MIBA-713501 format. One record per residue (C-alpha): residue number from 1; z, y, x. Coordinates in Angstrom, 1 decimal, decimal comma. Last residue first. Example, Ala and Ser with C-alpha at 12.3 -4.5 7.8 and 13.67 -1.06 7.14 Angstrom:
2|7,1|-1,1|13,7
1|7,8|-4,5|12,3
REM end
This chain:
245|-95,9|52,4|-116,8
244|-97,0|55,1|-119,4
243|-94,5|57,6|-117,9
242|-95,8|57,0|-114,4
241|-99,4|57,4|-115,6
240|-98,6|60,6|-117,4
239|-96,9|62,1|-114,4
238|-100,0|61,4|-112,2
237|-102,3|62,8|-114,9
236|-100,3|66,1|-115,0
235|-99,7|66,5|-111,2
234|-103,4|66,6|-110,2
233|-104,3|69,4|-112,7
232|-101,3|71,5|-111,5
231|-102,2|71,1|-107,9
230|-105,8|72,1|-108,6
229|-104,7|75,2|-110,5
228|-102,3|76,2|-107,9
227|-105,0|76,0|-105,2
226|-107,4|77,9|-107,3
225|-104,9|80,7|-107,8
224|-104,0|80,8|-104,2
223|-107,7|80,9|-103,1
222|-108,6|83,6|-105,7
221|-105,9|86,0|-104,5
220|-106,2|85,4|-100,8
219|-110,0|85,4|-100,8
218|-110,1|88,6|-102,7
217|-107,5|90,1|-100,4
216|-109,5|89,1|-97,3
215|-112,6|90,6|-98,8
214|-110,8|93,8|-99,7
213|-109,3|94,2|-96,2
212|-112,8|93,8|-94,6
211|-114,2|96,4|-97,0
210|-111,4|98,8|-96,0
209|-112,2|98,1|-92,4
208|-115,9|98,9|-93,0
207|-115,1|102,0|-95,1
206|-112,8|103,5|-92,3
205|-114,7|102,2|-89,3
204|-118,1|103,8|-90,2
203|-117,0|107,4|-90,2
202|-114,8|106,7|-87,2
201|-117,8|105,5|-85,2
200|-119,7|108,7|-86,0
199|-116,7|110,8|-85,0
198|-116,3|108,9|-81,7
197|-120,0|109,3|-80,9
196|-120,0|113,0|-81,6
195|-116,9|113,7|-79,5
194|-113,8|114,9|-81,2
193|-111,9|115,7|-78,0
192|-112,9|112,3|-76,5
191|-109,3|111,0|-76,3
190|-108,5|112,4|-79,7
189|-111,6|110,8|-81,4
188|-110,8|107,5|-79,6
187|-107,3|107,5|-81,0
186|-108,9|108,0|-84,4
185|-111,2|105,1|-83,7
184|-108,2|102,8|-82,9
183|-106,2|103,9|-85,9
182|-109,3|103,5|-88,2
181|-109,7|99,8|-87,1
180|-106,0|98,8|-87,1
179|-105,0|100,0|-90,6
178|-107,6|98,3|-92,8
177|-107,5|95,1|-90,7
176|-103,7|95,0|-90,7
175|-103,7|95,4|-94,5
174|-105,9|92,3|-94,8
173|-103,5|90,3|-92,5
172|-100,6|91,3|-94,7
171|-102,5|90,1|-97,8
170|-103,2|86,8|-96,0
169|-99,6|86,2|-95,1
168|-98,5|87,2|-98,6
167|-100,8|84,5|-100,1
166|-99,6|81,9|-97,7
165|-96,0|82,3|-98,9
164|-94,5|79,4|-96,9
163|-92,7|81,7|-94,5
162|-91,7|80,4|-91,2
161|-88,9|82,9|-90,8
160|-90,3|84,0|-87,4
159|-93,9|83,8|-88,4
158|-93,3|86,0|-91,5
157|-91,3|88,4|-89,3
156|-94,2|88,7|-86,9
155|-96,5|89,7|-89,7
154|-93,9|92,2|-91,0
153|-93,6|93,7|-87,5
152|-97,4|94,2|-87,4
151|-97,2|95,8|-90,9
150|-94,5|98,1|-89,6
149|-96,6|99,2|-86,6
148|-99,6|99,9|-88,7
147|-97,5|101,7|-91,3
146|-96,1|103,9|-88,6
145|-99,6|104,8|-87,4
144|-100,5|105,8|-91,0
143|-97,2|107,8|-91,2
142|-98,1|109,8|-88,1
141|-101,7|110,5|-89,1
140|-100,8|111,3|-92,7
139|-98,0|113,7|-91,7
138|-100,1|115,4|-89,0
137|-103,1|115,9|-91,3
136|-101,0|116,8|-94,3
135|-99,0|119,4|-92,4
134|-101,9|120,9|-90,6
133|-104,2|121,1|-93,6
132|-101,7|122,7|-96,0
131|-100,7|125,3|-93,4
130|-104,4|125,9|-92,6
129|-105,1|126,7|-96,2
128|-101,9|128,8|-96,6
127|-102,4|130,9|-93,4
126|-101,1|130,3|-89,9
125|-98,0|128,1|-89,0
124|-99,0|125,7|-86,3
123|-95,7|125,3|-84,5
122|-93,8|124,6|-87,7
121|-96,3|121,9|-88,6
120|-95,4|120,0|-85,4
119|-91,7|120,0|-86,4
118|-92,5|119,1|-90,0
117|-94,6|116,1|-88,8
116|-91,8|115,0|-86,5
115|-89,2|115,2|-89,3
114|-91,3|113,4|-91,9
113|-92,2|110,6|-89,5
112|-88,5|110,3|-88,5
111|-87,4|110,2|-92,2
110|-90,0|107,6|-93,0
109|-89,1|105,4|-90,1
108|-85,4|105,6|-90,9
107|-86,0|104,6|-94,6
106|-88,1|101,6|-93,5
105|-85,6|100,5|-90,9
104|-82,7|100,7|-93,4
103|-84,6|98,6|-95,8
102|-85,5|96,1|-93,0
101|-81,8|95,7|-92,1
100|-80,8|95,0|-95,7
99|-83,9|92,7|-96,1
98|-82,9|90,6|-93,1
97|-79,5|90,0|-94,6
96|-80,9|89,2|-98,0
95|-83,3|86,6|-96,7
94|-84,6|84,6|-99,7
93|-86,6|87,5|-101,2
92|-87,3|88,8|-97,6
91|-91,1|88,5|-97,6
90|-91,4|90,0|-101,0
89|-89,2|93,0|-100,0
88|-91,3|93,5|-96,8
87|-94,5|93,4|-98,9
86|-93,0|96,1|-101,2
85|-92,2|98,3|-98,2
84|-95,8|97,8|-96,8
83|-97,3|98,8|-100,1
82|-95,0|101,8|-100,4
81|-96,3|103,0|-97,0
80|-99,9|102,4|-98,1
79|-99,2|104,4|-101,3
78|-97,8|107,3|-99,3
77|-101,0|107,2|-97,1
76|-103,1|107,1|-100,2
75|-101,2|110,1|-101,8
74|-101,8|112,2|-98,6
73|-105,5|111,3|-98,6
72|-105,6|112,2|-102,3
71|-104,2|115,6|-101,5
70|-106,5|116,0|-98,4
69|-109,7|115,3|-100,5
68|-108,6|117,3|-103,5
67|-107,7|120,3|-101,4
66|-111,0|120,3|-99,5
65|-113,0|119,5|-102,7
64|-111,5|122,5|-104,4
63|-112,3|124,7|-101,4
62|-116,0|123,9|-101,8
61|-118,1|122,7|-98,8
60|-118,5|119,1|-100,2
59|-119,9|120,3|-103,6
58|-118,3|121,6|-106,8
57|-119,0|119,1|-109,6
56|-120,4|116,1|-107,7
55|-117,8|116,4|-104,9
54|-115,0|116,9|-107,5
53|-116,0|113,8|-109,4
52|-116,5|111,6|-106,3
51|-113,1|112,7|-104,8
50|-111,3|111,9|-108,1
49|-113,0|108,5|-108,4
48|-112,1|107,6|-104,7
47|-108,5|108,6|-105,2
46|-108,2|106,6|-108,5
45|-109,9|103,5|-106,9
44|-107,7|103,5|-103,8
43|-104,5|104,0|-105,9
42|-105,5|101,3|-108,3
41|-106,1|98,9|-105,4
40|-102,6|99,8|-104,1
39|-100,9|99,1|-107,4
38|-102,8|95,9|-108,0
37|-101,9|94,7|-104,5
36|-98,2|95,2|-105,5
35|-98,4|93,8|-109,0
34|-99,8|90,5|-107,7
33|-96,5|88,7|-106,9
32|-96,4|87,0|-110,3
31|-99,5|87,9|-112,2
30|-100,2|84,5|-113,7
29|-102,5|84,9|-116,8
28|-105,2|86,8|-114,8
27|-107,3|89,2|-116,8
26|-105,8|92,3|-115,3
25|-105,8|90,8|-111,9
24|-109,5|89,9|-112,2
23|-110,4|93,4|-113,5
22|-108,5|94,9|-110,6
21|-110,3|92,6|-108,2
20|-113,7|93,5|-109,6
19|-113,0|97,3|-109,5
18|-111,9|97,1|-105,9
17|-114,8|94,8|-105,0
16|-117,3|97,2|-106,5
15|-115,8|100,3|-104,9
14|-115,8|98,6|-101,5
13|-119,5|97,7|-101,9
12|-120,1|101,4|-102,9
11|-118,4|102,6|-99,6
10|-120,2|100,2|-97,4
9|-123,6|101,0|-98,9
8|-122,9|104,7|-98,6
7|-122,2|104,4|-94,9
6|-125,3|102,2|-94,4
5|-127,5|104,6|-96,3
4|-126,1|107,5|-94,3
3|-126,8|105,8|-91,0
2|-130,4|105,1|-92,2
1|-131,0|108,8|-92,9
REM end
């Protein structure tokens, strides 16, 4: 019972922060560079709302919840890949040559993941429900791992080009937290053949790492806004004094 309370607590804390960040972004006057995190937060909140509604209406064991859960999981992984692509574009705004190479890399990775997932799916063809499950599970797992690798490369790229976009660096670190934890626990699940401890750890890792990402994102968004405000307020009096002299 205690473990379920902790799990629900982590999930609802994540929902609260997601909604609060979206509200903050919607009310913010300066939205430059914030459309990408707003897009991903909206995807998370929409998927969670759809799952909660179907779970309440039909129950966890229903076929409708099965399809809604894996469909939204598929859309979330696609959203994560789009998020990484948009972060790459933001990082390479002043580096067109690097962006051309990164764009080809992103397309190549997606095609490879789709091909490998389709190949694995072709060897597990058995019934419409299992077909849906096998393809989505394999595709999500492969693309999720690819997003983790690409996000790591993006972080290294930011260090290499000595980017001054502090907000982007923090957003990328937040995504790394969300990707790395579940990837490690999923690997443990495979190594232990879906052992009870590994499955339990994985159930905690996903909401905990998502919560960690949201906290880093909240700090990044609010910190950069506060920093800009302080700089602007200091510059105005200084300029007025020079003009008066």
